[in-house]
Residue frames as a rotation matrix with the C-alpha (Angstrom) as fourth column:
MET 1
-0.260 0.339 0.904 117.68
-0.207 0.895 -0.395 127.81
-0.943 -0.290 -0.163 107.28
ALA 2
-0.982 -0.149 -0.117 117.26
-0.151 0.239 0.959 125.88
-0.115 0.960 -0.257 104.04
GLU 3
-0.124 0.976 -0.176 113.88
-0.941 -0.172 -0.293 125.85
-0.316 0.130 0.940 102.39
LYS 4
-0.279 0.101 0.955 112.33
0.032 0.995 -0.095 122.43
-0.960 0.004 -0.281 101.89
GLN 5
-0.873 -0.134 -0.469 112.27
-0.446 -0.170 0.879 121.61
-0.197 0.976 0.089 98.18
ASN 6
0.198 0.969 -0.149 108.98
-0.904 0.121 -0.411 120.89
-0.380 0.216 0.899 96.45
PRO 7
-0.096 -0.248 0.964 108.88
-0.094 0.966 0.239 117.10
-0.991 -0.068 -0.116 95.86
GLU 8
0.752 0.435 0.495 107.54
0.426 0.252 -0.869 117.47
-0.502 0.865 0.004 92.31
GLU 9
0.815 -0.535 -0.223 110.33
-0.574 -0.690 -0.441 119.90
0.082 0.488 -0.869 91.43
PHE 10
-0.037 -0.834 0.550 112.88
-0.755 0.384 0.531 117.49
-0.655 -0.396 -0.644 92.94
TYR 11
0.119 0.141 0.983 111.53
0.273 0.947 -0.169 114.57
-0.955 0.289 0.074 90.87
LYS 12
0.977 0.215 0.014 111.47
0.086 -0.331 -0.940 116.69
-0.197 0.919 -0.342 87.71
LYS 13
0.450 -0.884 -0.124 115.17
-0.892 -0.450 -0.033 117.55
-0.027 0.126 -0.992 88.16
LEU 14
-0.155 -0.477 0.865 115.98
-0.447 0.815 0.370 113.92
-0.881 -0.329 -0.339 88.98
ARG 15
0.603 0.456 0.655 114.21
0.363 0.574 -0.734 112.73
-0.710 0.680 0.180 85.81
GLU 16
0.939 -0.273 -0.210 116.16
-0.335 -0.585 -0.738 115.23
0.079 0.763 -0.641 83.70
LYS 17
0.104 -0.965 0.240 119.48
-0.955 -0.030 0.294 114.19
-0.276 -0.260 -0.925 85.26
LEU 18
-0.023 -0.059 0.998 118.72
-0.107 0.993 0.057 110.48
-0.994 -0.105 -0.029 84.78
GLU 19
0.863 0.397 0.312 117.79
0.270 0.160 -0.949 111.04
-0.427 0.904 0.030 81.13
GLU 20
0.767 -0.610 -0.199 121.05
-0.622 -0.631 -0.463 112.94
0.157 0.479 -0.864 80.52
THR 21
-0.042 -0.920 0.390 123.39
-0.987 0.098 0.126 110.52
-0.154 -0.379 -0.912 82.28
SER 22
-0.453 -0.097 0.886 122.08
-0.243 0.970 -0.018 107.04
-0.858 -0.224 -0.463 81.45
ILE 23
-0.622 0.315 -0.717 121.00
-0.687 0.219 0.692 104.89
0.375 0.923 0.081 78.54
TRP 24
-0.270 0.642 0.717 117.75
-0.750 0.327 -0.575 103.11
-0.603 -0.693 0.394 79.41
PRO 25
0.931 0.352 -0.094 117.04
-0.001 0.261 0.965 100.44
0.364 -0.899 0.244 80.49
SER 26
-0.023 -0.966 0.258 119.85
-0.333 -0.235 -0.913 100.81
0.943 -0.107 -0.316 83.00
GLU 27
-0.079 -0.113 -0.990 121.12
0.844 0.521 -0.127 99.54
0.530 -0.846 0.054 86.35
TYR 28
0.180 0.162 0.970 120.16
-0.282 -0.936 0.209 101.91
0.942 -0.311 -0.123 89.15
LEU 29
-0.562 -0.404 -0.721 121.38
0.594 0.409 -0.692 102.06
0.575 -0.818 0.010 92.75
TYR 30
0.469 0.723 0.506 118.82
-0.083 -0.535 0.841 103.05
0.879 -0.437 -0.191 95.36
LYS 31
-0.683 -0.597 -0.421 119.98
0.398 0.179 -0.900 103.91
0.613 -0.782 0.115 98.87
PHE 32
0.379 0.835 0.398 117.68
-0.146 -0.370 0.917 104.19
0.914 -0.406 -0.018 101.84
ILE 33
-0.874 -0.486 0.010 118.12
-0.086 0.133 -0.987 104.53
0.479 -0.864 -0.158 105.58
VAL 34
0.253 0.965 -0.063 115.45
-0.170 0.109 0.979 103.11
0.952 -0.237 0.192 107.91
PRO 35
0.136 -0.139 0.981 115.17
-0.991 -0.025 0.134 102.70
0.006 -0.990 -0.142 111.67
SER 36
-0.776 -0.510 -0.371 116.67
-0.514 0.853 -0.096 99.28
0.365 0.116 -0.924 112.47
SER 37
-0.116 0.802 0.585 113.63
-0.652 0.383 -0.655 97.05
-0.749 -0.458 0.478 112.45
ASN 38
-0.800 -0.166 0.577 113.12
0.217 0.816 0.536 93.79
-0.559 0.554 -0.616 110.60
GLN 39
0.181 0.960 0.212 109.65
0.716 0.020 -0.698 95.04
-0.674 0.278 -0.684 109.64
LYS 40
0.562 -0.004 -0.827 110.96
-0.318 -0.924 -0.212 98.29
-0.764 0.382 -0.521 108.08
ILE 41
-0.538 -0.824 -0.179 113.69
-0.557 0.188 0.809 96.45
-0.633 0.535 -0.559 106.17
ALA 42
-0.620 0.378 0.688 111.15
0.542 0.840 0.027 93.90
-0.568 0.389 -0.725 104.91
GLU 43
0.468 0.830 -0.303 108.78
0.353 -0.490 -0.797 96.68
-0.810 0.266 -0.523 103.79
VAL 44
0.193 -0.487 -0.852 111.51
-0.747 -0.636 0.194 98.18
-0.636 0.599 -0.486 101.58
GLU 45
-0.791 -0.560 0.245 112.60
-0.311 0.714 0.628 94.77
-0.527 0.421 -0.739 100.28
ASN 46
-0.241 0.798 0.553 109.00
0.576 0.576 -0.580 93.83
-0.781 0.179 -0.598 99.42
ILE 47
0.530 0.424 -0.735 108.64
-0.238 -0.757 -0.608 96.89
-0.814 0.497 -0.300 97.19
PHE 48
-0.020 -0.649 -0.761 111.51
-0.984 -0.121 0.129 95.56
-0.176 0.751 -0.636 95.03
ASP 49
-0.210 0.010 0.978 110.40
-0.233 0.971 -0.060 91.91
-0.950 -0.240 -0.202 95.21
ASN 50
0.322 0.321 0.891 110.37
0.611 0.648 -0.455 89.94
-0.723 0.690 0.012 91.94
MET 51
0.946 -0.046 -0.322 112.45
-0.245 -0.750 -0.614 92.57
-0.213 0.659 -0.721 90.12
GLY 52
0.645 -0.763 -0.034 115.79
0.607 0.540 -0.583 90.76
0.463 0.355 0.812 90.20
ALA 53
0.659 -0.359 0.661 117.15
-0.469 -0.883 -0.012 93.31
0.588 -0.302 -0.751 92.67
VAL 54
-0.032 -0.726 -0.687 120.34
0.652 0.506 -0.565 92.73
0.758 -0.466 0.457 94.63
ILE 55
0.683 0.402 0.610 119.74
-0.200 -0.700 0.686 94.08
0.702 -0.590 -0.398 98.13
ASN 56
-0.271 -0.800 -0.535 122.43
0.605 0.290 -0.742 94.72
0.749 -0.524 0.405 100.74
THR 57
0.807 0.517 0.286 121.88
0.073 -0.567 0.820 95.97
0.586 -0.641 -0.495 104.27
LYS 58
-0.366 -0.899 -0.241 124.27
0.521 0.017 -0.853 97.40
0.771 -0.438 0.462 106.84
THR 59
0.668 0.590 -0.454 123.42
0.680 -0.235 0.695 98.32
0.303 -0.773 -0.558 110.42
SER 60
0.504 -0.461 0.731 124.84
-0.317 -0.886 -0.339 101.53
0.803 -0.061 -0.592 111.89
SER 61
-0.491 -0.844 -0.216 127.53
-0.071 0.285 -0.956 101.34
0.868 -0.454 -0.200 114.56
LYS 62
-0.801 0.247 0.546 125.03
-0.592 -0.191 -0.783 102.02
-0.089 -0.950 0.299 117.36
GLY 63
-0.900 0.418 0.123 122.42
0.429 0.899 0.083 99.74
-0.076 0.128 -0.989 115.78
ASN 64
-0.386 0.790 -0.476 119.73
0.032 -0.504 -0.863 102.42
-0.922 -0.348 0.169 115.55
TYR 65
0.415 0.484 -0.771 119.57
-0.706 -0.363 -0.608 102.59
-0.574 0.796 0.191 111.76
THR 66
-0.019 -0.384 0.923 120.06
0.441 0.825 0.352 100.28
-0.897 0.414 0.154 108.79
SER 67
-0.211 -0.080 -0.974 121.19
-0.766 -0.605 0.216 101.37
-0.607 0.792 0.067 105.35
ILE 68
0.279 0.377 0.883 119.70
0.324 0.828 -0.456 99.50
-0.904 0.414 0.109 102.42
SER 69
-0.436 -0.442 -0.784 121.38
-0.665 -0.428 0.612 99.49
-0.606 0.788 -0.107 99.00
ILE 70
0.319 0.638 0.700 119.38
0.173 0.687 -0.705 98.12
-0.932 0.347 0.109 96.10
HIS 71
-0.708 -0.511 -0.487 120.88
-0.462 -0.186 0.867 97.42
-0.534 0.839 -0.105 92.66
VAL 72
-0.019 0.774 0.633 118.15
0.418 0.581 -0.698 96.85
-0.908 0.251 -0.335 90.10
LYS 73
-0.902 -0.204 0.381 117.64
0.423 -0.232 0.876 97.20
-0.090 0.951 0.295 86.35
MET 74
-0.133 0.857 -0.497 115.02
0.235 -0.460 -0.856 99.85
-0.963 -0.230 -0.141 85.64
LYS 75
0.203 0.331 0.921 113.21
0.937 0.206 -0.281 100.55
-0.283 0.921 -0.269 82.33
ASN 76
-0.051 -0.170 0.984 113.39
0.563 -0.818 -0.112 104.34
0.825 0.549 0.137 82.44
PRO 77
-0.881 -0.379 0.282 113.61
0.029 -0.639 -0.769 107.37
0.471 -0.670 0.574 84.77
ASP 78
-0.116 0.918 0.380 109.84
-0.764 -0.327 0.557 107.31
0.635 -0.225 0.739 85.40
TYR 79
0.567 0.279 -0.775 110.10
0.138 0.895 0.424 103.82
0.812 -0.347 0.469 86.91
VAL 80
-0.490 -0.806 -0.333 113.00
0.579 -0.016 -0.815 104.98
0.651 -0.592 0.475 89.12
ILE 81
-0.800 0.219 0.558 110.93
-0.427 -0.862 -0.273 107.86
0.421 -0.457 0.784 90.45
GLU 82
0.243 0.947 -0.211 107.84
-0.531 0.312 0.788 105.67
0.812 -0.079 0.579 90.87
LYS 83
0.233 -0.235 -0.944 109.80
0.580 0.812 -0.059 103.38
0.780 -0.534 0.325 93.22
TYR 84
-0.845 -0.530 0.071 111.12
0.289 -0.566 -0.772 106.32
0.450 -0.632 0.631 95.25
LYS 85
-0.448 0.761 0.470 107.56
-0.733 -0.613 0.295 107.56
0.513 -0.212 0.832 95.71
GLU 86
0.422 0.629 -0.654 106.28
-0.178 0.764 0.620 104.09
0.889 -0.145 0.434 96.62
VAL 87
-0.234 -0.584 -0.777 108.94
0.731 0.421 -0.537 103.61
0.641 -0.694 0.329 99.30
GLY 88
-0.925 -0.155 0.346 108.26
-0.043 -0.864 -0.502 107.10
0.377 -0.480 0.792 100.67
GLU 89
-0.158 0.964 0.214 104.53
-0.776 -0.255 0.577 106.43
0.610 -0.075 0.789 100.90
LYS 90
0.564 0.495 -0.660 104.68
-0.174 0.853 0.491 102.90
0.807 -0.162 0.568 102.31
VAL 91
0.130 -0.624 -0.771 107.65
0.812 0.513 -0.278 102.93
0.569 -0.590 0.573 104.70
GLU 92
0.931 0.285 0.228 107.36
0.094 -0.790 0.605 105.27
0.353 -0.542 -0.763 107.67
GLY 93
0.765 -0.640 -0.070 110.61
-0.155 -0.289 0.945 106.93
-0.625 -0.712 -0.320 108.77
VAL 94
0.417 -0.627 0.658 112.56
0.856 0.514 -0.053 106.13
-0.305 0.585 0.751 105.60
ILE 95
0.363 -0.419 -0.832 115.24
-0.325 -0.894 0.308 108.48
-0.873 0.159 -0.461 104.31
SER 96
0.824 -0.086 0.560 115.98
0.536 0.435 -0.723 108.33
-0.181 0.896 0.405 100.58
LEU 97
0.140 -0.852 -0.504 119.52
0.037 -0.504 0.863 109.18
-0.989 -0.140 -0.039 99.51
């Protein structure tokens, strides 16, 4: 069985990878999966409100889940990570990809 990774260690590695692979500010693509609920989708969308984000949603074939793709220009890796943490804290049942 796989060990659950420490969130802080995960974010540290993500920050390093983002710094190595992008020139900031840069476009970033967030992907989330939420239980299909207008409220859950709105909660995610509200976190990226007034940022000029382009948000696309797609419902799963059985209709139980909705994937949310968000294209948005971010200032630096710290802002990217901050948004991941905010979504994780505010939206119950969300899966970050």
